C-alpha positions in Angstrom: 0.0 0.0 0.0 1.2 3.6 -0.6 1.9 5.8 2.3 -0.1 8.7 0.9 -3.5 8.6 -0.8 -3.5 9.7 -4.5 -6.3 11.7 -6.0 -6.9 10.3 -9.4 -9.4 11.1 -12.3 -9.7 8.3 -14.8 -11.6 8.7 -18.1 -12.5 6.5 -20.9 -13.1 7.6 -24.6 -16.7 8.5 -25.1 -18.9 6.2 -27.1 -20.7 7.9 -29.9 -24.4 8.3 -29.4 -25.7 6.9 -32.7 -25.0 3.2 -32.4 -24.7 0.3 -30.0 -21.5 -0.7 -28.1 -19.6 -3.7 -29.6 -16.7 -5.8 -28.3 -14.2 -3.4 -29.9 -15.5 -0.7 -27.6 -15.5 -3.0 -24.6 -11.7 -3.6 -24.7 -11.1 0.0 -23.6 -13.9 0.1 -21.0 -12.6 -3.2 -19.5 -9.0 -1.9 -19.5 -9.9 1.4 -17.7 -12.2 -0.4 -15.3 -9.5 -2.8 -14.1 -7.1 0.2 -13.6 -9.8 2.1 -11.5 -10.7 -1.0 -9.5 -7.0 -1.6 -8.7 -6.5 2.1 -7.6 -9.4 1.9 -5.3 -8.1 -1.3 -3.8 -4.9 0.5 -3.1 -6.8 3.0 -1.0 -6.6 5.9 -3.5 -9.3 8.5 -4.0 -10.5 7.5 -7.5 -13.1 9.3 -9.7 -13.8 7.2 -12.7 -16.1 8.9 -15.3 -17.3 8.6 -18.9 -20.1 10.1 -21.1 -21.9 9.7 -24.3 -20.4 11.8 -27.2 -23.7 13.4 -28.4 -23.0 16.2 -30.9 -22.3 16.4 -34.6 -23.8 15.9 -38.1 -24.3 12.1 -37.9 -26.4 12.3 -34.7 -28.5 15.1 -36.3 -29.0 13.1 -39.5 -29.8 9.8 -37.9 -32.4 11.5 -35.6 -34.0 13.0 -38.7 -34.1 9.6 -40.4 -35.8 8.1 -37.3 -38.3 11.0 -37.0 -37.2 12.0 -33.5 -35.2 14.8 -32.0 -31.5 14.5 -31.4 -32.2 14.8 -27.7 -34.5 11.7 -27.9 -31.9 9.9 -29.9 -29.1 10.5 -27.3 -31.3 9.6 -24.4 -32.0 6.2 -25.9 -28.4 5.6 -26.8 -27.3 6.5 -23.2 -29.8 4.1 -21.7 -28.6 1.3 -24.1 -24.9 2.1 -23.4 -25.4 2.1 -19.7 -27.2 -1.2 -19.8 -24.2 -2.8 -21.7 -21.5 -1.2 -19.5 -23.3 -2.2 -16.3 -23.6 -5.7 -17.7 -19.9 -6.0 -18.2 -19.3 -4.7 -14.5 -17.8 -1.4 -15.6 -17.8 0.6 -12.4 -18.1 4.2 -13.5 -18.8 6.7 -10.7 -20.6 8.8 -13.3 -21.8 8.3 -16.8 -23.0 11.5 -18.3 -23.8 13.3 -21.7 -21.7 15.8 -23.6 -25.0 17.6 -24.2 -25.0 19.1 -20.8 -24.9 22.6 -19.3 -21.6 21.7 -17.5 -20.1 20.9 -20.8 -21.4 24.1 -22.4 -20.0 26.3 -19.7 -16.6 24.6 -19.7 -16.4 24.8 -23.5 -17.1 28.5 -23.5 -14.7 29.0 -20.6 -11.8 27.3 -22.5 -12.8 29.2 -25.8 -12.8 32.6 -24.2 -9.5 31.9 -22.5 -8.0 30.9 -25.8 -9.5 34.0 -27.5 -8.1 36.2 -24.9 -4.6 34.9 -25.6 -5.0 35.5 -29.3 -5.3 31.8 -30.3 -8.6 32.1 -32.0 -8.4 33.2 -35.7 -11.2 33.7 -38.2 -11.0 33.5 -42.0 -13.4 32.7 -44.8 -13.2 29.3 -46.4 -14.9 27.8 -49.3 -16.7 24.6 -48.6 -19.4 22.3 -50.1 -23.0 23.0 -49.4 -25.8 20.4 -50.0 -28.6 22.5 -51.7 -31.1 19.6 -51.3 -30.6 19.4 -47.5 -29.7 23.0 -46.9 -26.5 22.3 -45.0 -22.8 22.6 -45.2 -21.2 19.2 -45.5 -18.4 17.8 -43.3 -15.5 16.2 -45.2 -16.6 12.7 -44.5 -20.2 13.4 -46.0 -18.7 14.2 -49.4 -17.5 11.7 -51.8 -16.0 11.8 -55.4 -13.1 10.8 -57.5 -9.7 11.2 -56.0 -7.9 14.2 -57.6 -4.6 12.2 -57.8 -5.4 8.7 -58.9 -9.1 9.0 -60.0 -10.4 6.3 -57.7 -14.2 6.7 -57.4 -16.2 7.0 -54.1 -13.3 8.5 -52.0 -14.0 10.7 -49.0 -13.6 14.4 -49.0 -10.4 14.4 -47.0 -8.3 11.4 -48.2 -8.1 8.6 -50.7 -8.1 5.1 -49.3 -6.6 3.8 -52.6 -3.5 6.0 -53.1 -3.3 7.6 -49.6 -3.4 11.1 -51.0 -4.7 13.8 -48.6 -6.6 16.8 -50.0 -9.4 19.3 -49.5 -13.0 18.3 -50.4 -12.9 21.0 -53.1 -10.2 19.1 -54.9 -12.5 16.1 -55.5 -13.7 15.3 -59.0 -17.4 14.7 -59.6 -18.3 15.2 -55.9 -21.6 14.3 -54.4 -23.3 14.5 -51.0 -23.4 11.3 -49.0 -26.5 12.7 -47.3 -28.7 13.4 -50.3 -26.8 12.4 -53.5 -27.0 15.9 -54.7 -24.1 17.7 -56.4 -22.8 20.1 -53.7 -22.3 23.8 -54.4 -19.2 25.6 -53.3 -20.1 28.4 -50.9 -18.0 30.7 -48.7 -18.4 30.8 -45.0 -16.4 32.4 -42.1 -14.9 29.8 -39.8 -13.1 29.9 -36.5 -9.7 28.3 -36.0 -7.6 27.4 -33.0 -3.9 28.4 -33.7 -2.3 25.0 -33.0 1.1 26.0 -34.6 1.5 28.7 -32.0 1.4 25.9 -29.4 4.0 23.7 -31.3 6.9 24.0 -29.0 4.8 23.5 -25.9 3.1 20.4 -27.4 6.4 18.9 -28.6 7.7 19.1 -25.0 4.5 17.7 -23.5 4.2 14.6 -25.6 7.8 13.6 -24.9 7.5 14.0 -21.1 8.2 10.7 -19.4 5.0 8.8 -18.7 2.6 10.9 -20.7 2.4 8.7 -23.8 3.7 5.3 -24.8 7.1 5.9 -26.4 6.0 4.5 -29.8 3.0 6.9 -29.8 5.2 9.9 -29.0 7.5 8.9 -31.8 4.5 8.5 -34.1 3.5 12.2 -33.4 6.8 13.3 -34.8 5.3 12.8 -38.3 2.8 15.6 -37.5 5.5 17.9 -36.2 7.7 17.3 -39.2 4.8 18.0 -41.6 3.9 21.2 -39.6 1.0 21.6 -37.4 -2.0 23.3 -39.0 -4.6 25.7 -37.6 -7.6 23.7 -36.3 -11.0 24.5 -37.6 -13.2 24.4 -34.5 -16.4 25.8 -35.9 -19.4 24.3 -37.9 -22.2 26.1 -39.6 -25.9 25.9 -38.9 -27.7 23.5 -39.0 -25.6 21.6 -36.5 -26.4 19.7 -33.3 -24.0 21.2 -30.7 -23.0 24.2 -28.7 -23.2 27.7 -30.2 -19.9 29.6 -30.2 -20.1 32.7 -27.9 -20.6 36.0 -29.8 -21.9 34.3 -33.0 -25.4 33.7 -34.4 -25.0 30.6 -36.5 -21.6 29.0 -35.6 -21.2 25.9 -33.5 -18.3 24.2 -31.8 -17.0 21.2 -33.8 -17.7 18.0 -31.9 -14.1 17.2 -31.4 -13.7 20.4 -29.3 -16.5 19.6 -26.9 -16.1 15.8 -26.7 -12.9 15.7 -24.5 -14.3 18.6 -22.5 -17.0 16.1 -21.7 -14.6 14.3 -19.4 -14.4 17.3 -17.2 -18.2 18.0 -17.4 -19.0 14.4 -16.3 -16.6 14.9 -13.4 -18.1 18.3 -12.5 -21.6 16.7 -12.3 -20.1 14.1 -10.0 -18.2 16.6 -8.0 -21.3 18.7 -7.4 -23.3 15.8 -6.1 -20.5 14.4 -3.8 -18.9 17.5 -2.6 -15.6 17.2 -4.3 -13.4 20.1 -5.0 -13.7 20.2 -8.8 -11.4 23.2 -9.4 -8.6 21.4 -7.5 -8.5 18.8 -10.4 -8.3 21.7 -13.0 -5.6 23.8 -11.5 -2.0 23.4 -12.5 0.3 22.4 -9.8 -2.0 20.5 -7.6 -1.1 16.9 -6.7 -4.2 15.5 -8.5 -3.7 13.1 -11.5 -5.7 12.7 -14.7 -5.5 9.6 -16.9 -7.1 9.0 -20.2 -7.7 5.7 -21.8 -8.1 5.9 -25.6 -7.7 4.0 -28.9 -4.9 4.7 -31.2 -7.3 6.1 -33.8 -7.9 9.2 -31.7 -4.3 9.8 -30.6 -4.0 13.1 -32.6 -7.0 14.7 -30.9 -6.0 13.7 -27.3 -2.3 14.4 -27.5 -2.3 17.6 -29.6 -5.7 19.4 -29.7 -6.8 18.4 -26.1 -3.6 19.5 -24.2 -3.4 22.7 -26.3 -6.9 23.7 -25.4 -6.3 22.9 -21.7 -3.0 24.9 -21.8 -4.8 27.8 -23.4 -7.4 27.7 -20.6 -4.8 27.6 -17.8 -5.9 24.1 -16.8 -3.8 21.1 -15.7 -2.7 18.7 -18.4 -3.2 14.9 -18.5 -0.8 12.9 -16.3 -0.9 10.0 -18.7 -2.6 9.1 -22.0 -2.9 5.4 -22.2 -3.3 4.2 -25.8 -4.5 0.7 -26.9 -4.8 -1.0 -30.3 -7.8 -2.4 -32.1 -9.8 -5.6 -31.5 -9.8 -8.3 -34.1 -11.7 -11.6 -33.9 -10.3 -14.9 -35.1 -7.3 -13.0 -36.6 -9.2 -10.5 -38.8 -11.3 -7.4 -38.3 -14.8 -8.0 -37.0 -17.0 -9.4 -39.7 -20.7 -9.1 -39.9 -21.1 -11.9 -42.4 -19.1 -14.3 -40.2 -21.0 -13.3 -37.1 -17.8 -11.9 -35.4 -19.1 -8.3 -35.4 -20.4 -8.9 -31.9 -22.5 -6.3 -29.9 -22.0 -6.2 -26.2 -25.6 -6.9 -25.5 -25.5 -10.1 -27.7 -22.4 -11.3 -25.9 -24.1 -10.8 -22.5 -27.0 -13.0 -23.6 -24.8 -16.0 -24.1 -21.6 -15.7 -21.9 -20.7 -14.3 -18.5 -19.1 -10.8 -18.7 -16.1 -11.9 -16.6 -15.0 -14.3 -19.3 -14.3 -11.4 -21.7 -12.8 -9.3 -18.9 -10.3 -12.1 -18.1 -9.5 -12.9 -21.7 -8.9 -9.2 -22.6 -6.8 -8.8 -19.4 -4.6 -11.7 -20.5 -3.8 -9.9 -23.7 -3.3 -6.4 -22.5 0.1 -4.8 -21.9 1.3 -1.2 -21.8 2.3 -1.3 -25.5 0.0 -0.4 -28.3 -0.8 -3.7 -29.8 -4.0 -5.0 -31.4 -5.8 -7.6 -29.4 -7.2 -10.7 -31.1 -10.3 -12.4 -29.7 -9.7 -15.9 -30.9 -13.0 -17.6 -30.0 -11.4 -21.1 -29.6 -8.5 -19.8 -27.7 -10.9 -17.7 -25.5 -13.0 -20.8 -24.6 -9.9 -22.9 -23.9 -8.3 -20.1 -21.7 -11.4 -19.6 -19.6 -11.9 -23.3 -19.1 -8.3 -24.0 -18.3 -7.4 -20.9 -16.2 -10.5 -19.7 -14.4 -12.2 -23.0 -14.0 -9.5 -25.6 -14.2 -6.8 -23.8 -12.2 -8.3 -21.1 -10.1 -11.7 -22.3 -9.0 -10.4 -25.9 -9.0 -8.1 -25.0 -6.0 -11.2 -24.4 -3.8 -13.5 -27.0 -5.3 -11.1 -29.9 -4.7 -10.1 -28.9 -1.1 -12.9 -27.1 0.6 -15.0 -30.2 1.0 -12.4 -32.0 3.1 -12.1 -29.0 5.5 -15.9 -29.0 5.9 -16.3 -32.7 6.3 -13.3 -33.6 8.4 -12.6 -30.5 10.5 -16.0 -28.7 10.9 -15.0 -26.0 8.4 -11.9 -24.9 10.3 -8.5 -24.7 8.7 -5.1 -25.8 10.2 -3.1 -23.8 12.7 0.1 -23.6 10.6 0.9 -23.7 6.9 2.5 -27.0 5.6 4.2 -25.9 2.4 6.4 -23.0 3.2 7.6 -22.6 -0.3 4.1 -22.2 -1.6 3.3 -19.6 1.1 6.5 -17.7 0.0 5.3 -17.7 -3.6 1.9 -16.2 -2.4 3.8 -13.4 -0.5 6.1 -12.7 -3.5 3.1 -12.6 -5.9 1.3 -9.7 -4.3 3.9 -6.9 -4.9 4.5 -8.3 -8.4 0.8 -8.0 -9.2 0.5 -4.5 -7.7 3.4 -3.3 -9.8 2.0 -4.9 -13.0 -1.5 -3.3 -12.4 0.1 0.1 -11.9 1.9 -0.3 -15.2 -1.3 -1.6 -16.9 0.5 -4.9 -17.7 -2.6 -7.1 -17.1 -1.1 -9.8 -19.1 1.6 -10.1 -16.5 -1.0 -10.1 -13.7 -2.7 -13.1 -15.3 0.6 -14.9 -16.1 2.0 -14.6 -12.6 -1.3 -15.6 -11.0 -1.7 -18.7 -13.1 2.0 -19.7 -12.4 1.2 -19.8 -8.7 -2.1 -21.6 -9.4 -0.2 -24.2 -11.4 2.2 -24.7 -8.5 -0.6 -25.1 -6.0 -2.5 -27.6 -8.2 0.7 -29.7 -8.6 1.1 -29.7 -4.9 -2.5 -31.0 -4.3 -2.0 -33.7 -7.1 1.2 -34.9 -5.4 -0.4 -34.9 -1.9 -3.6 -36.7 -3.0 -5.8 -35.5 -0.1 -8.8 -37.5 -1.5 -6.8 -40.8 -0.8 -5.2 -39.6 2.5 -8.6 -38.5 3.9 -9.6 -42.1 4.1 -6.8 -42.8 6.5 -7.5 -41.5 10.0 -3.8 -41.2 10.7 -3.3 -38.9 7.7 -6.1 -36.5 8.6 -3.8 -33.8 10.0 -1.8 -33.8 6.8 -5.0 -33.4 4.8 -6.0 -30.5 6.8 -2.7 -28.8 6.2 -2.6 -29.4 2.5 -6.1 -28.1 2.0 -5.4 -25.1 4.2 -2.4 -24.3 2.0 -4.5 -24.6 -1.1 -7.3 -22.4 0.3 -4.7 -19.8 1.5 -3.3 -19.6 -2.1 -6.8 -19.4 -3.5 -7.5 -16.5 -1.2 -4.3 -14.7 -2.5 -5.3 -15.3 -6.1 -8.9 -14.1 -5.9 -7.7 -10.9 -4.1 -5.1 -10.4 -6.8 -7.6 -11.0 -9.6 -10.4 -9.0 -8.1 -10.0 -6.0 -10.4 -10.4 -8.3 -13.4 -12.9 -10.8 -11.9 -14.9 -8.7 -9.4 -18.0 -10.9 -9.0 -16.1 -14.2 -8.9 -13.7 -12.8 -6.3 -16.6 -11.4 -4.2 -18.4 -14.8 -4.2 -15.1 -16.5 -3.3 -14.4 -14.1 -0.5 -17.8 -14.6 0.9 -17.3 -18.4 0.9 -13.9 -18.0 2.6 -15.2 -15.4 5.1 -12.4 -12.9 4.2 -12.0 -9.5 2.6 -10.3 -8.8 -0.7 -7.6 -6.4 0.6 -4.3 -6.7 -1.3 -2.5 -5.7 1.9 -3.7 -9.0 3.5 -4.0 -11.2 0.4 -0.9 -13.3 1.2 -1.9 -14.0 4.9 -2.5 -17.7 5.3 -6.0 -18.8 6.4 -5.0 -20.3 9.8 -7.6 -21.6 12.3 -10.2 -19.8 10.2 -13.7 -21.1 9.6 -14.9 -21.2 5.9 -18.3 -21.6 4.5 -19.9 -24.3 2.4 -18.4 -24.4 -1.1 -20.8 -23.7 -4.0 -19.9 -23.7 -7.7 -18.2 -20.3 -8.5 -17.9 -20.3 -12.3 -19.2 -22.3 -15.3 -17.3 -23.7 -18.2 -17.8 -22.3 -21.7 -19.3 -24.8 -24.1 -18.9 -24.9 -27.9 -22.7 -24.5 -28.2 -22.4 -21.1 -26.3 -19.8 -19.8 -28.9 -22.0 -21.1 -31.8 -25.1 -19.5 -30.4 -23.2 -16.2 -30.0 -22.1 -16.2 -33.6 -25.5 -17.1 -34.9 -27.2 -14.4 -33.0 -24.6 -11.9 -34.2 -25.4 -12.9 -37.8 -29.1 -12.5 -37.0 -28.4 -9.0 -35.6 -26.9 -8.1 -39.0 -29.9 -9.5 -40.9 -32.4 -7.6 -38.7 -30.5 -4.4 -39.0 -30.2 -4.5 -42.8 -33.9 -3.7 -43.7 -33.9 -0.9 -41.1 -30.6 0.5 -42.5 -32.0 0.3 -46.1 -35.1 2.2 -45.1 -33.1 5.0 -43.4 -30.3 5.2 -45.9 -30.8 5.4 -49.7 -27.1 4.4 -50.2 -24.6 6.1 -52.3 -25.9 7.4 -55.6 -24.7 5.8 -58.9 -21.9 7.2 -60.7 -22.7 8.7 -64.1 -23.7 6.2 -66.8 -21.0 4.7 -69.0 -21.2 2.8 -72.2 -20.1 -0.8 -72.7 -17.1 0.5 -74.6 -16.1 2.5 -71.5 -16.4 -0.6 -69.4 -14.3 -2.8 -71.8 -11.4 -0.4 -71.5 -10.9 -1.6 -67.9 -9.0 -4.9 -67.9 -9.8 -6.9 -64.8 -7.7 -9.9 -64.1 -7.4 -12.7 -61.5 -4.3 -12.6 -59.3 -2.9 -14.3 -56.3 -1.3 -12.3 -53.5 2.3 -13.6 -53.0 3.4 -11.2 -50.3 1.8 -8.4 -48.2 3.5 -6.0 -45.8 2.7 -2.6 -44.3 4.5 0.4 -45.8 6.1 1.6 -42.6 6.2 5.2 -43.7 2.5 5.3 -44.5 -0.5 5.0 -42.1 -2.8 3.6 -44.9 -0.9 1.6 -47.4 0.0 -2.1 -47.8 2.6 -3.2 -50.3 1.2 -6.2 -52.3 3.1 -8.5 -54.7 0.6 -10.2 -56.9 1.0 -13.1 -59.5 -1.0 -12.5 -62.7 0.0 -15.8 -64.2 1.3 -15.3 -67.8 1.3 -11.6 -67.3 3.9 -11.9 -64.6 4.2 -10.4 -61.2 3.5 -6.8 -60.1 3.7 -4.6 -57.1 0.5 -2.8 -56.0 0.3 -0.2 -53.3 -3.2 -0.6 -51.7 -4.8 1.8 -49.2 -6.3 -1.0 -47.1 -4.2 -1.0 -44.0 -7.0 0.1 -41.7 -9.1 -2.8 -42.7 -6.4 -5.5 -42.8 -4.4 -5.2 -39.5 -2.5 -8.5 -40.2 -1.3 -8.1 -43.9 0.4 -11.5 -43.8 -3.1 -13.1 -43.5 -3.7 -12.0 -47.2 -0.9 -14.1 -48.6 -2.3 -16.8 -50.9 -5.6 -15.1 -51.5 -7.0 -14.6 -55.0 -8.1 -11.1 -55.8 -9.3 -9.1 -58.8 -6.8 -6.5 -60.1 -7.2 -3.6 -62.6 -4.3 -4.8 -64.7 -4.2 -2.1 -67.4 -4.0 0.9 -65.1 -1.1 3.1 -65.9 1.7 2.6 -63.4 1.7 5.4 -60.8 4.8 6.7 -59.1 4.1 7.4 -55.4 6.2 8.5 -52.4 6.7 4.9 -51.4 7.3 3.3 -54.7 5.5 2.6 -58.1 2.1 1.0 -58.0 1.5 -1.2 -61.0 -2.2 -1.8 -60.7 -5.2 -1.6 -58.4 -7.0 -4.3 -56.3 -10.8 -4.2 -56.3 -12.7 -3.9 -53.2 -16.2 -3.0 -51.8 -17.1 -1.0 -48.7 -17.0 2.6 -47.6 -13.6 2.5 -45.9 -11.4 3.0 -44.2 -11.9 0.0 -41.8 -14.7 -1.4 -43.8 -13.0 -2.4 -46.9 -13.5 -5.9 -48.4 -11.3 -7.2 -51.1 -13.1 -8.9 -54.0 -12.2 -12.5 -54.9 -13.2 -14.7 -57.8 -15.0 -18.0 -57.4 -12.9 -21.2 -56.9 -11.3 -22.4 -60.1 -10.3 -19.2 -61.7 -6.7 -19.1 -62.8 -4.2 -16.3 -62.3 -4.2 -14.0 -65.3 -7.7 -14.8 -66.5 -9.8 -11.8 -67.5 -12.9 -10.9 -65.5 -16.0 -10.3 -67.8 
């Protein structure tokens, strides 16, 4: 235990209020909850908060499609999200909304402070306007042909094919994703935060020890080398959000008010519980603030957010903890395969602590993707939690109850095992503090293995039959239950319900300070089953229901979304100019200098081998898994020299991108080099 109590504010990235929570979201909520539970167990003053991210064009549009107000939509989303988070035992002290008066006041406070320091700039910009819907369009609501490579259906800010970045006004043949109308270029005055003026401060901040994982701090060097740009923090009416002070029709961009939502949620909690809110905002106080985020929102949290806080004379994050993505069975979550799993669907088939334990066994301080291999998941839970942990109590408690009236021995028998329990506790405490949950699980299971081997060697079920061996049986079972007590205390941040049931049966608390104390001359309760095995039928049912979720959602989505409009008509002669050929991927590797490209070598049979640079990295986290796959390639595309090499073709794919990209493959039997008709 620490000598002085720390004051800690812990936040989790905010779920967006226009969709359900899925297992990809749950990785982060579980990761931050384990950290919060551990800090509470250490006796620290912990305030663990989150909220729904409520503002922006997508919420406004979806509410309109459903025929309800944005306020009604976000209220329903919050109810759904809270249900799922509670189901997974996530112990938020407050779960709020960014659409709150606290958030409005804090946003205005930070904005006015930045304005007073000369960090708010205004200038007129030209942007696309949807004449059919009467609204300016965000970049991601405009599509067209890439101005560099000509690829169709690319978003208004970057091309997923050639990795080019550009302004929406550079697109060829642009159209509105909202209505399909051809957008008009109109001029509008916008408000900008002068991020370049904060460059030196931000560079120093991100390289402070402990603020970011080293690989993420190094990743940000790309942005500093390219030069920080002024950040557009305004959006035009109509927009669901907070109006910018002193304006009639300008609103804060959602990414300004979303991270402020952390503080707003905490302010709501502080008011209700009598906490000194301002103490956590002031620079120089001993309070700490930790953010758990995914690597996809690193830029906003490590550059925009600290710059805004610094401008408002508020304290900066103590640490920004970044995690990778979730894959299922080695690939991105797939709706067709039933591995795009909603949190609510999982809870209908499996206990939440199974996922908590499995994710914990994979999580380290490094920024690595976490794969939920469903077969490995089932095997690990059955082996570790049921076969090793619970088994320690289930195979020994009965002898203590039957032969000794539920009272343990007066002294430990296996001194080496007790030493292992004492050494485990500080190891686990250090690993939790470092967010190395994988090490927590590994070290706990190592001790569980040692204890189970000891029981197997001593065979109390045989010795119990011999009256002269009863004292030895009592000692062996006492040692096992003492280790079990240590393990459930150490694993309680990960397995809170299982640990609480075990502590009740043992008649002890879950204090880490006392976790290694042997249970001597102690009365235990009657043992009852603590955890159930996962069966294959549970996994199969989960996958099938996830597929059904997709089937049920499809008609509703079709009714709400007319889909992307067709491109202009072409003649058969135009189509025949495109030479599509079957190819097999021989090698696939990420282009290290690019965030979006994968370098593919493809075999086109008699046409030879070619190198293709494909903008599919966000969708295929493990490029090596593509090797051996047949794809369809545009074979007569003029070679294109790029920063990272020459691309000698284009692989065809479906999906809106960037993470929802699906490579097209021919039917079985097609040979490399054959033309697609």
